[in-house]
PLY file of the C-alpha trace (Angstrom):
ply
format ascii 1.0
element vertex 135
property float x
property float y
property float z
element edge 134
property int vertex1
property int vertex2
end_header
45.46 -65.88 -17.87
45.82 -69.16 -16.37
48.55 -67.94 -14.23
49.00 -69.37 -10.87
47.65 -67.28 -8.16
49.64 -66.91 -5.07
48.29 -68.69 -2.15
46.70 -66.59 0.40
48.37 -66.18 3.60
46.44 -67.32 6.48
44.34 -64.63 7.85
44.99 -63.68 11.35
42.05 -64.07 13.55
40.00 -61.00 13.88
41.34 -59.08 16.69
39.12 -56.19 17.20
40.87 -53.14 18.14
39.26 -51.29 20.83
38.47 -47.87 19.51
38.40 -45.24 22.07
35.20 -43.26 21.64
35.73 -39.57 21.43
34.40 -37.67 24.28
31.08 -36.24 23.09
30.98 -33.67 25.80
33.87 -31.85 24.27
32.14 -31.68 20.87
28.86 -30.54 22.36
30.58 -27.93 24.44
32.44 -26.71 21.38
29.24 -26.48 19.34
27.57 -24.50 22.13
30.49 -22.11 22.17
30.23 -21.64 18.41
26.48 -21.07 18.61
26.97 -18.57 21.44
29.60 -16.73 19.42
27.38 -16.72 16.34
24.40 -15.41 18.34
26.57 -12.70 19.90
27.78 -11.59 16.47
24.20 -11.52 15.15
23.06 -9.40 18.07
26.01 -7.06 17.61
25.30 -6.62 13.91
21.61 -6.01 14.59
22.48 -3.41 17.23
24.82 -1.67 14.79
22.12 -1.60 12.10
19.62 -0.28 14.64
22.03 2.46 15.71
22.54 3.51 12.08
18.76 3.57 11.51
18.14 5.68 14.62
20.93 8.06 13.61
19.46 8.43 10.12
16.01 9.11 11.57
17.31 11.77 13.94
18.90 13.53 10.96
15.89 13.15 8.67
13.13 14.20 11.06
14.12 17.90 11.27
14.21 18.06 7.46
10.80 16.42 7.33
9.34 18.87 9.84
10.74 21.90 8.01
9.36 20.52 4.75
5.94 20.10 6.33
6.06 23.69 7.62
6.98 24.99 4.16
4.16 22.94 2.68
1.68 24.50 5.12
2.92 27.97 4.17
2.61 27.23 0.48
-0.91 25.86 0.93
-1.90 29.01 2.84
-0.47 31.20 0.08
-2.26 29.14 -2.57
-5.54 29.51 -0.70
-5.06 33.28 -0.43
-4.13 33.53 -4.10
-7.13 31.40 -5.08
-9.48 33.72 -3.20
-7.91 36.72 -4.92
-8.20 35.03 -8.33
-11.87 34.26 -7.71
-12.53 37.89 -6.74
-10.69 39.19 -9.81
-12.58 36.78 -12.06
-15.92 38.00 -10.74
-14.83 41.63 -11.21
-13.57 40.84 -14.70
-16.84 39.21 -15.71
-18.78 42.16 -14.28
-16.57 44.68 -16.05
-17.06 43.21 -19.50
-20.73 42.34 -19.12
-22.66 44.44 -21.63
-25.85 44.28 -19.58
-24.14 45.96 -16.63
-22.16 48.55 -18.58
-24.25 51.52 -17.36
-24.07 50.56 -13.70
-20.31 49.98 -13.96
-19.75 53.37 -15.59
-21.77 54.99 -12.82
-19.82 53.14 -10.13
-16.38 53.82 -11.55
-16.95 57.34 -12.92
-19.39 58.78 -10.38
-21.73 59.62 -13.24
-25.44 59.84 -12.64
-28.02 59.57 -15.40
-29.99 62.71 -16.13
-33.24 61.20 -14.90
-31.80 60.57 -11.42
-30.94 63.01 -8.66
-28.15 62.69 -6.17
-29.23 62.55 -2.53
-26.66 63.22 0.16
-27.59 62.58 3.78
-25.72 64.30 6.55
-25.72 63.54 10.23
-27.69 66.71 11.00
-30.78 65.67 9.10
-33.32 63.44 10.75
-35.78 61.15 9.02
-38.64 63.50 9.96
-36.91 66.40 8.18
-36.40 64.27 5.13
-40.13 63.41 5.03
-41.06 67.05 5.32
-38.79 68.16 2.50
-39.96 65.55 0.01
-43.29 66.34 -1.82
0 1
1 2
2 3
3 4
4 5
5 6
6 7
7 8
8 9
9 10
10 11
11 12
12 13
13 14
14 15
15 16
16 17
17 18
18 19
19 20
20 21
21 22
22 23
23 24
24 25
25 26
26 27
27 28
28 29
29 30
30 31
31 32
32 33
33 34
34 35
35 36
36 37
37 38
38 39
39 40
40 41
41 42
42 43
43 44
44 45
45 46
46 47
47 48
48 49
49 50
50 51
51 52
52 53
53 54
54 55
55 56
56 57
57 58
58 59
59 60
60 61
61 62
62 63
63 64
64 65
65 66
66 67
67 68
68 69
69 70
70 71
71 72
72 73
73 74
74 75
75 76
76 77
77 78
78 79
79 80
80 81
81 82
82 83
83 84
84 85
85 86
86 87
87 88
88 89
89 90
90 91
91 92
92 93
93 94
94 95
95 96
96 97
97 98
98 99
99 100
100 101
101 102
102 103
103 104
104 105
105 106
106 107
107 108
108 109
109 110
110 111
111 112
112 113
113 114
114 115
115 116
116 117
117 118
118 119
119 120
120 121
121 122
122 123
123 124
124 125
125 126
126 127
127 128
128 129
129 130
130 131
131 132
132 133
133 134
């Protein structure tokens, strides 16, 4: 531990080396080139994505239009069927209504009650003739 330490050699006086500064223009120019390349690649990728999107839309729009046309047709058919169902429901309720049973039998069977008389008008009779024939 108490070993002798070698004596230091005399230091040479500080001679500063002249460092040649790197040309900054070259680095700046290089960074601009890299940024330009990066921007060009970004624009190219965005154009490719846009082209794919436009292509997909041109293929999907005809399918969408045909689907809308089919939907219109189905809605029209549903409306027609709904009107028919409403008509049949009203006929069904009239058919099974016990209060209207006599009038329905007369309508469907051409039956007339005994206390009523059938009157048939022809084109040859005039209202004056009808008044004269009735008591």
